[in-house]
Each structure stands twice: as structure tokens, then as C-alpha cells.
PDBQT receptor file of N, H, CA, C and O in Angstrom, charges set to zero:
ATOM      1  N   MET A   1       9.567 -18.103 -18.537  1.00  0.00    +0.000 N 
ATOM      2  CA  MET A   1       8.986 -16.768 -18.497  1.00  0.00    +0.000 C 
ATOM      3  C   MET A   1       9.867 -15.849 -17.653  1.00  0.00    +0.000 C 
ATOM      4  O   MET A   1      10.391 -16.235 -16.608  1.00  0.00    +0.000 OA
ATOM      5  N   THR A   2      10.004 -14.663 -18.128  1.00  0.00    +0.000 N 
ATOM      6  H   THR A   2       9.578 -14.349 -18.976  1.00  0.00    +0.000 HD
ATOM      7  CA  THR A   2      10.750 -13.685 -17.349  1.00  0.00    +0.000 C 
ATOM      8  C   THR A   2       9.806 -12.957 -16.402  1.00  0.00    +0.000 C 
ATOM      9  O   THR A   2       8.589 -13.129 -16.464  1.00  0.00    +0.000 OA
ATOM     10  N   LEU A   3      10.376 -12.153 -15.539  1.00  0.00    +0.000 N 
ATOM     11  H   LEU A   3      11.365 -12.013 -15.489  1.00  0.00    +0.000 HD
ATOM     12  CA  LEU A   3       9.581 -11.420 -14.560  1.00  0.00    +0.000 C 
ATOM     13  C   LEU A   3       8.665 -10.412 -15.239  1.00  0.00    +0.000 C 
ATOM     14  O   LEU A   3       7.519 -10.243 -14.823  1.00  0.00    +0.000 OA
ATOM     15  N   ILE A   4       9.150  -9.745 -16.272  1.00  0.00    +0.000 N 
ATOM     16  H   ILE A   4      10.081  -9.883 -16.610  1.00  0.00    +0.000 HD
ATOM     17  CA  ILE A   4       8.333  -8.755 -16.983  1.00  0.00    +0.000 C 
ATOM     18  C   ILE A   4       7.139  -9.429 -17.657  1.00  0.00    +0.000 C 
ATOM     19  O   ILE A   4       6.042  -8.869 -17.654  1.00  0.00    +0.000 OA
ATOM     20  N   GLU A   5       7.325 -10.611 -18.233  1.00  0.00    +0.000 N 
ATOM     21  H   GLU A   5       8.216 -11.066 -18.236  1.00  0.00    +0.000 HD
ATOM     22  CA  GLU A   5       6.212 -11.318 -18.861  1.00  0.00    +0.000 C 
ATOM     23  C   GLU A   5       5.154 -11.704 -17.843  1.00  0.00    +0.000 C 
ATOM     24  O   GLU A   5       3.958 -11.613 -18.121  1.00  0.00    +0.000 OA
ATOM     25  N   VAL A   6       5.584 -12.130 -16.673  1.00  0.00    +0.000 N 
ATOM     26  H   VAL A   6       6.555 -12.203 -16.447  1.00  0.00    +0.000 HD
ATOM     27  CA  VAL A   6       4.634 -12.491 -15.618  1.00  0.00    +0.000 C 
ATOM     28  C   VAL A   6       3.879 -11.257 -15.140  1.00  0.00    +0.000 C 
ATOM     29  O   VAL A   6       2.665 -11.311 -14.939  1.00  0.00    +0.000 OA
ATOM     30  N   ILE A   7       4.589 -10.145 -14.958  1.00  0.00    +0.000 N 
ATOM     31  H   ILE A   7       5.574 -10.102 -15.121  1.00  0.00    +0.000 HD
ATOM     32  CA  ILE A   7       3.950  -8.916 -14.490  1.00  0.00    +0.000 C 
ATOM     33  C   ILE A   7       2.968  -8.393 -15.538  1.00  0.00    +0.000 C 
ATOM     34  O   ILE A   7       1.927  -7.847 -15.172  1.00  0.00    +0.000 OA
ATOM     35  N   CYS A   8       3.264  -8.542 -16.811  1.00  0.00    +0.000 N 
ATOM     36  H   CYS A   8       4.110  -8.986 -17.108  1.00  0.00    +0.000 HD
ATOM     37  CA  CYS A   8       2.348  -8.086 -17.861  1.00  0.00    +0.000 C 
ATOM     38  C   CYS A   8       1.178  -9.046 -18.039  1.00  0.00    +0.000 C 
ATOM     39  O   CYS A   8       0.119  -8.639 -18.516  1.00  0.00    +0.000 OA
ATOM     40  N   PHE A   9       1.348 -10.302 -17.666  1.00  0.00    +0.000 N 
ATOM     41  H   PHE A   9       2.208 -10.632 -17.278  1.00  0.00    +0.000 HD
ATOM     42  CA  PHE A   9       0.285 -11.286 -17.818  1.00  0.00    +0.000 C 
ATOM     43  C   PHE A   9      -0.812 -11.090 -16.772  1.00  0.00    +0.000 C 
ATOM     44  O   PHE A   9      -1.982 -11.348 -17.054  1.00  0.00    +0.000 OA
ATOM     45  N   ILE A  10      -0.453 -10.642 -15.575  1.00  0.00    +0.000 N 
ATOM     46  H   ILE A  10       0.497 -10.433 -15.346  1.00  0.00    +0.000 HD
ATOM     47  CA  ILE A  10      -1.427 -10.500 -14.486  1.00  0.00    +0.000 C 
ATOM     48  C   ILE A  10      -2.513  -9.475 -14.808  1.00  0.00    +0.000 C 
ATOM     49  O   ILE A  10      -3.688  -9.805 -14.643  1.00  0.00    +0.000 OA
ATOM     50  N   PRO A  11      -2.202  -8.244 -15.260  1.00  0.00    +0.000 N 
ATOM     51  CA  PRO A  11      -3.295  -7.323 -15.608  1.00  0.00    +0.000 C 
ATOM     52  C   PRO A  11      -4.151  -7.829 -16.764  1.00  0.00    +0.000 C 
ATOM     53  O   PRO A  11      -5.364  -7.625 -16.780  1.00  0.00    +0.000 OA
ATOM     54  N   MET A  12      -3.518  -8.487 -17.726  1.00  0.00    +0.000 N 
ATOM     55  H   MET A  12      -2.531  -8.652 -17.713  1.00  0.00    +0.000 HD
ATOM     56  CA  MET A  12      -4.270  -9.021 -18.850  1.00  0.00    +0.000 C 
ATOM     57  C   MET A  12      -5.234 -10.099 -18.379  1.00  0.00    +0.000 C 
ATOM     58  O   MET A  12      -6.372 -10.161 -18.845  1.00  0.00    +0.000 OA
ATOM     59  N   LEU A  13      -4.794 -10.939 -17.467  1.00  0.00    +0.000 N 
ATOM     60  H   LEU A  13      -3.869 -10.889 -17.088  1.00  0.00    +0.000 HD
ATOM     61  CA  LEU A  13      -5.649 -11.995 -16.940  1.00  0.00    +0.000 C 
ATOM     62  C   LEU A  13      -6.844 -11.402 -16.204  1.00  0.00    +0.000 C 
ATOM     63  O   LEU A  13      -7.974 -11.850 -16.397  1.00  0.00    +0.000 OA
ATOM     64  N   PHE A  14      -6.605 -10.400 -15.362  1.00  0.00    +0.000 N 
ATOM     65  H   PHE A  14      -5.687 -10.036 -15.205  1.00  0.00    +0.000 HD
ATOM     66  CA  PHE A  14      -7.693  -9.787 -14.610  1.00  0.00    +0.000 C 
ATOM     67  C   PHE A  14      -8.676  -9.051 -15.516  1.00  0.00    +0.000 C 
ATOM     68  O   PHE A  14      -9.888  -9.175 -15.340  1.00  0.00    +0.000 OA
ATOM     69  N   LEU A  15      -8.177  -8.300 -16.467  1.00  0.00    +0.000 N 
ATOM     70  H   LEU A  15      -7.192  -8.200 -16.609  1.00  0.00    +0.000 HD
ATOM     71  CA  LEU A  15      -9.070  -7.510 -17.316  1.00  0.00    +0.000 C 
ATOM     72  C   LEU A  15      -9.929  -8.376 -18.226  1.00  0.00    +0.000 C 
ATOM     73  O   LEU A  15     -11.125  -8.126 -18.373  1.00  0.00    +0.000 OA
ATOM     74  N   PHE A  16      -9.337  -9.379 -18.829  1.00  0.00    +0.000 N 
ATOM     75  H   PHE A  16      -8.365  -9.582 -18.709  1.00  0.00    +0.000 HD
ATOM     76  CA  PHE A  16     -10.113 -10.175 -19.777  1.00  0.00    +0.000 C 
ATOM     77  C   PHE A  16     -10.982 -11.220 -19.095  1.00  0.00    +0.000 C 
ATOM     78  O   PHE A  16     -11.877 -11.769 -19.738  1.00  0.00    +0.000 OA
ATOM     79  N   THR A  17     -10.755 -11.521 -17.802  1.00  0.00    +0.000 N 
ATOM     80  H   THR A  17     -10.029 -11.074 -17.280  1.00  0.00    +0.000 HD
ATOM     81  CA  THR A  17     -11.694 -12.393 -17.094  1.00  0.00    +0.000 C 
ATOM     82  C   THR A  17     -12.787 -11.583 -16.425  1.00  0.00    +0.000 C 
ATOM     83  O   THR A  17     -13.909 -12.066 -16.276  1.00  0.00    +0.000 OA
ATOM     84  N   TYR A  18     -12.481 -10.367 -16.021  1.00  0.00    +0.000 N 
ATOM     85  H   TYR A  18     -11.569  -9.974 -16.143  1.00  0.00    +0.000 HD
ATOM     86  CA  TYR A  18     -13.470  -9.533 -15.346  1.00  0.00    +0.000 C 
ATOM     87  C   TYR A  18     -14.359  -8.796 -16.341  1.00  0.00    +0.000 C 
ATOM     88  O   TYR A  18     -15.535  -8.574 -16.055  1.00  0.00    +0.000 OA
ATOM     89  N   LEU A  19     -13.842  -8.419 -17.475  1.00  0.00    +0.000 N 
ATOM     90  H   LEU A  19     -12.886  -8.600 -17.707  1.00  0.00    +0.000 HD
ATOM     91  CA  LEU A  19     -14.601  -7.645 -18.455  1.00  0.00    +0.000 C 
ATOM     92  C   LEU A  19     -14.690  -8.363 -19.805  1.00  0.00    +0.000 C 
ATOM     93  O   LEU A  19     -14.273  -7.797 -20.815  1.00  0.00    +0.000 OA
ATOM     94  N   PRO A  20     -15.211  -9.570 -19.854  1.00  0.00    +0.000 N 
ATOM     95  CA  PRO A  20     -15.260 -10.275 -21.152  1.00  0.00    +0.000 C 
ATOM     96  C   PRO A  20     -16.494  -9.901 -21.961  1.00  0.00    +0.000 C 
ATOM     97  O   PRO A  20     -17.456 -10.667 -22.015  1.00  0.00    +0.000 OA
ATOM     98  N   THR A  21     -16.473  -8.761 -22.574  1.00  0.00    +0.000 N 
ATOM     99  H   THR A  21     -15.691  -8.139 -22.530  1.00  0.00    +0.000 HD
ATOM    100  CA  THR A  21     -17.605  -8.330 -23.382  1.00  0.00    +0.000 C 
ATOM    101  C   THR A  21     -17.247  -8.427 -24.855  1.00  0.00    +0.000 C 
ATOM    102  O   THR A  21     -16.089  -8.223 -25.221  1.00  0.00    +0.000 OA
ATOM    103  N   PRO A  22     -18.212  -8.733 -25.701  1.00  0.00    +0.000 N 
ATOM    104  CA  PRO A  22     -17.922  -8.842 -27.138  1.00  0.00    +0.000 C 
ATOM    105  C   PRO A  22     -17.842  -7.490 -27.840  1.00  0.00    +0.000 C 
ATOM    106  O   PRO A  22     -17.614  -7.437 -29.049  1.00  0.00    +0.000 OA
ATOM    107  N   ASN A  23     -18.024  -6.409 -27.109  1.00  0.00    +0.000 N 
ATOM    108  H   ASN A  23     -18.209  -6.452 -26.128  1.00  0.00    +0.000 HD
ATOM    109  CA  ASN A  23     -17.978  -5.082 -27.697  1.00  0.00    +0.000 C 
ATOM    110  C   ASN A  23     -16.535  -4.723 -28.069  1.00  0.00    +0.000 C 
ATOM    111  O   ASN A  23     -15.638  -4.854 -27.237  1.00  0.00    +0.000 OA
ATOM    112  N   ILE A  24     -16.303  -4.281 -29.283  1.00  0.00    +0.000 N 
ATOM    113  H   ILE A  24     -17.031  -4.174 -29.959  1.00  0.00    +0.000 HD
ATOM    114  CA  ILE A  24     -14.945  -3.995 -29.770  1.00  0.00    +0.000 C 
ATOM    115  C   ILE A  24     -14.325  -2.818 -29.022  1.00  0.00    +0.000 C 
ATOM    116  O   ILE A  24     -13.110  -2.783 -28.830  1.00  0.00    +0.000 OA
ATOM    117  N   ILE A  25     -15.139  -1.860 -28.599  1.00  0.00    +0.000 N 
ATOM    118  H   ILE A  25     -16.127  -1.889 -28.756  1.00  0.00    +0.000 HD
ATOM    119  CA  ILE A  25     -14.611  -0.709 -27.850  1.00  0.00    +0.000 C 
ATOM    120  C   ILE A  25     -14.052  -1.166 -26.502  1.00  0.00    +0.000 C 
ATOM    121  O   ILE A  25     -13.001  -0.685 -26.077  1.00  0.00    +0.000 OA
ATOM    122  N   SER A  26     -14.735  -2.081 -25.830  1.00  0.00    +0.000 N 
ATOM    123  H   SER A  26     -15.588  -2.472 -26.175  1.00  0.00    +0.000 HD
ATOM    124  CA  SER A  26     -14.259  -2.598 -24.545  1.00  0.00    +0.000 C 
ATOM    125  C   SER A  26     -12.955  -3.376 -24.714  1.00  0.00    +0.000 C 
ATOM    126  O   SER A  26     -12.062  -3.295 -23.870  1.00  0.00    +0.000 OA
ATOM    127  N   ILE A  27     -12.854  -4.116 -25.792  1.00  0.00    +0.000 N 
ATOM    128  H   ILE A  27     -13.579  -4.182 -26.477  1.00  0.00    +0.000 HD
ATOM    129  CA  ILE A  27     -11.620  -4.873 -26.047  1.00  0.00    +0.000 C 
ATOM    130  C   ILE A  27     -10.462  -3.914 -26.301  1.00  0.00    +0.000 C 
ATOM    131  O   ILE A  27      -9.358  -4.140 -25.805  1.00  0.00    +0.000 OA
ATOM    132  N   ILE A  28     -10.695  -2.850 -27.064  1.00  0.00    +0.000 N 
ATOM    133  H   ILE A  28     -11.592  -2.666 -27.467  1.00  0.00    +0.000 HD
ATOM    134  CA  ILE A  28      -9.641  -1.868 -27.333  1.00  0.00    +0.000 C 
ATOM    135  C   ILE A  28      -9.224  -1.165 -26.049  1.00  0.00    +0.000 C 
ATOM    136  O   ILE A  28      -8.035  -0.940 -25.825  1.00  0.00    +0.000 OA
ATOM    137  N   ILE A  29     -10.189  -0.818 -25.204  1.00  0.00    +0.000 N 
ATOM    138  H   ILE A  29     -11.155  -1.001 -25.386  1.00  0.00    +0.000 HD
ATOM    139  CA  ILE A  29      -9.865  -0.174 -23.931  1.00  0.00    +0.000 C 
ATOM    140  C   ILE A  29      -9.069  -1.120 -23.045  1.00  0.00    +0.000 C 
ATOM    141  O   ILE A  29      -8.118  -0.691 -22.390  1.00  0.00    +0.000 OA
ATOM    142  N   ASN A  30      -9.437  -2.400 -23.009  1.00  0.00    +0.000 N 
ATOM    143  H   ASN A  30     -10.210  -2.748 -23.541  1.00  0.00    +0.000 HD
ATOM    144  CA  ASN A  30      -8.689  -3.379 -22.217  1.00  0.00    +0.000 C 
ATOM    145  C   ASN A  30      -7.249  -3.511 -22.710  1.00  0.00    +0.000 C 
ATOM    146  O   ASN A  30      -6.321  -3.561 -21.902  1.00  0.00    +0.000 OA
ATOM    147  N   VAL A  31      -7.060  -3.566 -24.004  1.00  0.00    +0.000 N 
ATOM    148  H   VAL A  31      -7.814  -3.525 -24.660  1.00  0.00    +0.000 HD
ATOM    149  CA  VAL A  31      -5.702  -3.681 -24.553  1.00  0.00    +0.000 C 
ATOM    150  C   VAL A  31      -4.900  -2.424 -24.225  1.00  0.00    +0.000 C 
ATOM    151  O   VAL A  31      -3.714  -2.520 -23.912  1.00  0.00    +0.000 OA
ATOM    152  N   PHE A  32      -5.518  -1.261 -24.291  1.00  0.00    +0.000 N 
ATOM    153  H   PHE A  32      -6.482  -1.183 -24.545  1.00  0.00    +0.000 HD
ATOM    154  CA  PHE A  32      -4.835  -0.015 -23.956  1.00  0.00    +0.000 C 
ATOM    155  C   PHE A  32      -4.435   0.010 -22.479  1.00  0.00    +0.000 C 
ATOM    156  O   PHE A  32      -3.330   0.440 -22.147  1.00  0.00    +0.000 OA
ATOM    157  N   ILE A  33      -5.313  -0.441 -21.599  1.00  0.00    +0.000 N 
ATOM    158  H   ILE A  33      -6.210  -0.790 -21.868  1.00  0.00    +0.000 HD
ATOM    159  CA  ILE A  33      -4.991  -0.504 -20.166  1.00  0.00    +0.000 C 
ATOM    160  C   ILE A  33      -3.852  -1.477 -19.920  1.00  0.00    +0.000 C 
ATOM    161  O   ILE A  33      -2.971  -1.198 -19.106  1.00  0.00    +0.000 OA
ATOM    162  N   ILE A  34      -3.852  -2.608 -20.603  1.00  0.00    +0.000 N 
ATOM    163  H   ILE A  34      -4.567  -2.835 -21.263  1.00  0.00    +0.000 HD
ATOM    164  CA  ILE A  34      -2.767  -3.583 -20.446  1.00  0.00    +0.000 C 
ATOM    165  C   ILE A  34      -1.441  -2.990 -20.911  1.00  0.00    +0.000 C 
ATOM    166  O   ILE A  34      -0.414  -3.183 -20.260  1.00  0.00    +0.000 OA
ATOM    167  N   MET A  35      -1.456  -2.268 -22.033  1.00  0.00    +0.000 N 
ATOM    168  H   MET A  35      -2.291  -2.111 -22.562  1.00  0.00    +0.000 HD
ATOM    169  CA  MET A  35      -0.220  -1.651 -22.528  1.00  0.00    +0.000 C 
ATOM    170  C   MET A  35       0.311  -0.629 -21.530  1.00  0.00    +0.000 C 
ATOM    171  O   MET A  35       1.514  -0.582 -21.274  1.00  0.00    +0.000 OA
ATOM    172  N   LEU A  36      -0.572   0.191 -20.964  1.00  0.00    +0.000 N 
ATOM    173  H   LEU A  36      -1.549   0.153 -21.172  1.00  0.00    +0.000 HD
ATOM    174  CA  LEU A  36      -0.124   1.182 -19.989  1.00  0.00    +0.000 C 
ATOM    175  C   LEU A  36       0.422   0.516 -18.725  1.00  0.00    +0.000 C 
ATOM    176  O   LEU A  36       1.425   0.967 -18.171  1.00  0.00    +0.000 OA
ATOM    177  N   CYS A  37      -0.226  -0.545 -18.271  1.00  0.00    +0.000 N 
ATOM    178  H   CYS A  37      -1.040  -0.911 -18.721  1.00  0.00    +0.000 HD
ATOM    179  CA  CYS A  37       0.274  -1.274 -17.100  1.00  0.00    +0.000 C 
ATOM    180  C   CYS A  37       1.650  -1.867 -17.378  1.00  0.00    +0.000 C 
ATOM    181  O   CYS A  37       2.546  -1.788 -16.537  1.00  0.00    +0.000 OA
ATOM    182  N   CYS A  38       1.815  -2.451 -18.539  1.00  0.00    +0.000 N 
ATOM    183  H   CYS A  38       1.088  -2.516 -19.222  1.00  0.00    +0.000 HD
ATOM    184  CA  CYS A  38       3.097  -3.072 -18.879  1.00  0.00    +0.000 C 
ATOM    185  C   CYS A  38       4.210  -2.035 -19.009  1.00  0.00    +0.000 C 
ATOM    186  O   CYS A  38       5.324  -2.257 -18.536  1.00  0.00    +0.000 OA
ATOM    187  N   PHE A  39       3.912  -0.912 -19.645  1.00  0.00    +0.000 N 
ATOM    188  H   PHE A  39       3.007  -0.732 -20.030  1.00  0.00    +0.000 HD
ATOM    189  CA  PHE A  39       4.928   0.135 -19.760  1.00  0.00    +0.000 C 
ATOM    190  C   PHE A  39       5.297   0.692 -18.394  1.00  0.00    +0.000 C 
ATOM    191  O   PHE A  39       6.475   0.906 -18.110  1.00  0.00    +0.000 OA
ATOM    192  N   GLY A  40       4.306   0.928 -17.550  1.00  0.00    +0.000 N 
ATOM    193  H   GLY A  40       3.349   0.754 -17.782  1.00  0.00    +0.000 HD
ATOM    194  CA  GLY A  40       4.582   1.467 -16.225  1.00  0.00    +0.000 C 
ATOM    195  C   GLY A  40       5.370   0.518 -15.353  1.00  0.00    +0.000 C 
ATOM    196  O   GLY A  40       6.314   0.929 -14.679  1.00  0.00    +0.000 OA
ATOM    197  N   VAL A  41       4.994  -0.748 -15.358  1.00  0.00    +0.000 N 
ATOM    198  H   VAL A  41       4.227  -1.083 -15.906  1.00  0.00    +0.000 HD
ATOM    199  CA  VAL A  41       5.689  -1.729 -14.530  1.00  0.00    +0.000 C 
ATOM    200  C   VAL A  41       7.097  -1.968 -15.042  1.00  0.00    +0.000 C 
ATOM    201  O   VAL A  41       8.032  -2.080 -14.248  1.00  0.00    +0.000 OA
ATOM    202  N   SER A  42       7.264  -2.049 -16.358  1.00  0.00    +0.000 N 
ATOM    203  H   SER A  42       6.505  -1.958 -17.002  1.00  0.00    +0.000 HD
ATOM    204  CA  SER A  42       8.614  -2.262 -16.878  1.00  0.00    +0.000 C 
ATOM    205  C   SER A  42       9.502  -1.045 -16.623  1.00  0.00    +0.000 C 
ATOM    206  O   SER A  42      10.699  -1.196 -16.380  1.00  0.00    +0.000 OA
ATOM    207  N   PHE A  43       8.930   0.155 -16.674  1.00  0.00    +0.000 N 
ATOM    208  H   PHE A  43       7.958   0.278 -16.872  1.00  0.00    +0.000 HD
ATOM    209  CA  PHE A  43       9.697   1.361 -16.367  1.00  0.00    +0.000 C 
ATOM    210  C   PHE A  43      10.143   1.354 -14.900  1.00  0.00    +0.000 C 
ATOM    211  O   PHE A  43      11.299   1.651 -14.598  1.00  0.00    +0.000 OA
ATOM    212  N   LEU A  44       9.229   1.017 -13.999  1.00  0.00    +0.000 N 
ATOM    213  H   LEU A  44       8.290   0.776 -14.245  1.00  0.00    +0.000 HD
ATOM    214  CA  LEU A  44       9.597   0.933 -12.580  1.00  0.00    +0.000 C 
ATOM    215  C   LEU A  44      10.608  -0.176 -12.328  1.00  0.00    +0.000 C 
ATOM    216  O   LEU A  44      11.507  -0.018 -11.502  1.00  0.00    +0.000 OA
ATOM    217  N   PHE A  45      10.471  -1.287 -13.026  1.00  0.00    +0.000 N 
ATOM    218  H   PHE A  45       9.740  -1.415 -13.696  1.00  0.00    +0.000 HD
ATOM    219  CA  PHE A  45      11.401  -2.396 -12.870  1.00  0.00    +0.000 C 
ATOM    220  C   PHE A  45      12.814  -1.980 -13.265  1.00  0.00    +0.000 C 
ATOM    221  O   PHE A  45      13.771  -2.298 -12.559  1.00  0.00    +0.000 OA
ATOM    222  N   TYR A  46      12.953  -1.279 -14.376  1.00  0.00    +0.000 N 
ATOM    223  H   TYR A  46      12.175  -1.021 -14.949  1.00  0.00    +0.000 HD
ATOM    224  CA  TYR A  46      14.280  -0.856 -14.824  1.00  0.00    +0.000 C 
ATOM    225  C   TYR A  46      14.840   0.271 -13.955  1.00  0.00    +0.000 C 
ATOM    226  O   TYR A  46      16.058   0.376 -13.811  1.00  0.00    +0.000 OA
ATOM    227  N   ILE A  47      13.985   1.116 -13.373  1.00  0.00    +0.000 N 
ATOM    228  H   ILE A  47      12.995   1.031 -13.490  1.00  0.00    +0.000 HD
ATOM    229  CA  ILE A  47      14.472   2.146 -12.459  1.00  0.00    +0.000 C 
ATOM    230  C   ILE A  47      15.065   1.509 -11.219  1.00  0.00    +0.000 C 
ATOM    231  O   ILE A  47      16.167   1.856 -10.795  1.00  0.00    +0.000 OA
ATOM    232  N   PHE A  48      14.313   0.557 -10.630  1.00  0.00    +0.000 N 
ATOM    233  H   PHE A  48      13.418   0.275 -10.974  1.00  0.00    +0.000 HD
ATOM    234  CA  PHE A  48      14.801  -0.080  -9.407  1.00  0.00    +0.000 C 
ATOM    235  C   PHE A  48      15.953  -1.029  -9.674  1.00  0.00    +0.000 C 
ATOM    236  O   PHE A  48      16.780  -1.254  -8.789  1.00  0.00    +0.000 OA
ATOM    237  N   LYS A  49      16.029  -1.594 -10.879  1.00  0.00    +0.000 N 
ATOM    238  H   LYS A  49      15.358  -1.412 -11.597  1.00  0.00    +0.000 HD
ATOM    239  CA  LYS A  49      17.135  -2.481 -11.237  1.00  0.00    +0.000 C 
ATOM    240  C   LYS A  49      18.442  -1.694 -11.364  1.00  0.00    +0.000 C 
ATOM    241  O   LYS A  49      19.506  -2.206 -11.018  1.00  0.00    +0.000 OA
ATOM    242  N   ASP A  50      18.369  -0.452 -11.857  1.00  0.00    +0.000 N 
ATOM    243  H   ASP A  50      17.504  -0.036 -12.137  1.00  0.00    +0.000 HD
ATOM    244  CA  ASP A  50      19.575   0.349 -12.043  1.00  0.00    +0.000 C 
ATOM    245  C   ASP A  50      20.137   0.863 -10.718  1.00  0.00    +0.000 C 
ATOM    246  O   ASP A  50      21.332   1.145 -10.629  1.00  0.00    +0.000 OA
ATOM    247  N   LYS A  51      19.295   0.990  -9.688  1.00  0.00    +0.000 N 
ATOM    248  H   LYS A  51      18.325   0.760  -9.761  1.00  0.00    +0.000 HD
ATOM    249  CA  LYS A  51      19.781   1.514  -8.401  1.00  0.00    +0.000 C 
ATOM    250  C   LYS A  51      20.504   0.517  -7.619  1.00  0.00    +0.000 C 
ATOM    251  O   LYS A  51      20.969   0.815  -6.518  1.00  0.00    +0.000 OA
TER     252      LYS A  51
């Protein structure tokens, strides 16, 4: 596993263990939050990697 995969796995683990509801809207919101977390963390990772 790379560092980005580990960083993206942590929010997914927290969201789907803390909010495990069968409602489809909640699942879509969780996936959207995970995508935003992953994009933000990977963007910060590449900014600090380039410096």
C-alpha cells in the first residue's frame, strides 16, 4: 500500500463504521465525503512533496 491509499482508507474506515445506515442518501454522502478527503489530502501531499 502506498501512503495515499492509507490516507484515503482512514476516512472511509471512520465514516462507514460510524455511520452504517442502509439509507442510500447516507451512503452517497459518505462516498462524497471520502472523495473530498482523498482529493484534499492528495493535493496537500503533492504540494509538500514538490517543496
